[in-house]
N, C-alpha and C positions, 0 to 999 in steps of 0.2 A: 567494427574496422570493413577499412576496406580493402578493394583488390590492392594486393605487393606489399601491403600493413597498415595499410593508409588509414589512419589515424579522425578518425568528425566525431563529433562533439557535434547532440542534440540538448535545446533550452525547453525547459518545461519551470509551467507555476503550480502549482498542487495545494489547495483547500478544501483541508480536512475536517469533517465538523460529527462529530458521536458526545450522542447522551446512550447511557448509560439509562438501563439493561442490553438493549436494542433496537441501536437505530445510527445510523451512520451517509455520511452527505459528502462526494471524492469528487469537485472538481476541478479536472486538470486539461491546462491550456498552454496547448505548448507549440514547439515547428513542430513534431511529428504525430501529435495527435489533440481533439477538444472533443471531449470526456467525457461523464456526465455520467456516474454509482449513484445507486439509491439501494436504503436495506432500513424499509419504517417497520420494525419488529411482526410482519408476515411476506410482504411482499419485497424480492429484489432484481431491480432495474437498471438497463443499463444503453444508454442514448449515445450514438455516434450522432455528432451533431453537421459531422462534418457530410454523412453520408445523408441526415436524419432519415436514422430508422435507430431504430429501439424493441429493445428483447425482456418480458420484463415475466417471473415465474412465482408462486409462491416458495414459501420459506418455511417452514415449522422448524424453527431450530431458534438456537439462544446465537446473539451475534460473534461471538467468540464460532464456536461451532459456524454458519454462515462462512465462515471470514475460513475455514478448514476447510469447509467445499469447493467454497470457489478456488484456495490455493490451490488444491488438489485434483478442481479440473479446465489449469494453465491458466483459469484466467487471472492476467496484471493489470492490479492497481498498482498505483508508487508507496515504495517504502510498505505493501501491506502484511506483508511475512514478514516485514522488521518487528510494523509493531505487535501481531501476531503472537507469537514467537516472545519477545517482550512483557509479552501479556500472562502466554502460558509457563513464562520460567524459564521456555527452553533454547532462550537466543545463545547461549555455549555449548546448546550439545554439537555434538562433532569437532568443537576446537580442541586442534592439540599444540596449542601453544599464544601465551601470550604475554602482554607487556606492558608495565606503565608505564609512557614517552615521557610524561609531567608534565607541567603546569603550560598552558596555554592561553589566545585569548579569541575569540569565536562575537561576532559584533561586537564589542567594546565586552565582554561576559569571561573571567576567567572559568577555565574548562580545563579538569583534569583529560590528560587527554592519553588512551587504550590504543593498545593495535593486538591484532588475533590472526593465525593464523590457521585453514578448515585446510580441508585433505583439496579442491582444488580453488581456493579463495583467498584473499588477505586481506580484513577489514578493521578497519579500527573507526573509532566513537569518541566525540568529544560529546561529555558528559561538566557541566555545570555544576562552578561550587556555589553552596551556602543553599539555605533553605526548601532549594527548590531545583534539585538534580536532574534536572531536564537533560536530553539530547540533546545540543545543540548542532551537530554537526556529525554525516557518517561519508565515510569513501571505503569504498567495496572497489577489489581491484577482483577479474578470474584472472589464474593463473592458465599454465598449459595452451592457451584462445594467445595464435597470431595477435600482436599488435599492446596484450594480456589490458584487458580493454576494463573502462570503470564505471563506474557508477557513483555521483555526488551527489546530496544533498544536503542542504545549514537551511537547520527549521526552525520557525517562529514560533511560538505555545500563548494561547489567552487556555488561561485552565479555567475558568470560568466565564465562557461567553453570552449573550444576547440573544439567545435561537428565540427566532423569531418562526410563529406559527406558519405550518405549511412545510418546514425547512424541509424538511425527507419526504414528502411529495410528489410527483411527478404531475407535470399537465405537460400532457403531448399538445405536440408542436401542427400547424396548421401544416398539413401535406405530410405528419411523421412520417414512415410505413414499418407497419412491426411487421418484425420476424423471429424465426421459431430458435429456444435455443438446446441445441442436445447436449445432457449434459449425466456423462454416467452417475456422479453423486449426490447428484440431484431427484433421480427418482423413484427413491424412495420419500422422498421430502410432498414431490410433487403428484402420486401415486396416491390418491382416496384410499381412507383403509378398507380393506377385507377387498379390493383388487391387483390381480397380481402388475 
C-alpha cells in the first residue's frame, strides 16, 4: 500500500521442491525479489541473486522444526507459513468464523471454496474436489491496515516429481559474497555441544 491508500500489486513465480523427511528448495523470481532457499538435511542456505550474496548455517533439526525456526526469525518464503501450519495441523488456530462458500473452478478443476476470519486477517482457500484434495488457490486479506492489502496465490502441484541429483545442493556462483546471518532461533542449532 502506497501513499493515500493506493494499492499496488507485484507478481512472483515460486517453485517449491520438497523431499521428505528433510530437504527443501524454494526458487522465487518476481518483481521485487529473486532468491533461492535451500535446506539439505544439514545446512540452510539463502541466496539473493540480484545482490549476489548468500548466507549459510548448519541446522540440526527436522524440516518442520527448521521451518518453524525460520518463521520465528522472520524469514519470509512465499507460502511457507501456510504449508507449515497445514502440515502441523494448526491452520485453523485462531479462526473465529468460517463458512463454505460453494463450488468454484480453478484452472478447470472443481474446488470447494472456504472462507475464514481471524483477528486481523480474512483468508479464503479453494481445495480441489476428488481423489487429491490439494489447495488450488489461497487469498489472504489483512484487515485494519490502510487499503486492506492482499496476498493471492494459485497453486499447481506435482505429487510425484522427478528429483534430480544435486537439487538441494548450493553451488556458489562466481563472485558471490558470503554474509553472516544473525538468528536467535538458530543459536542452539549452530552452537557446538558443550559450548555457551
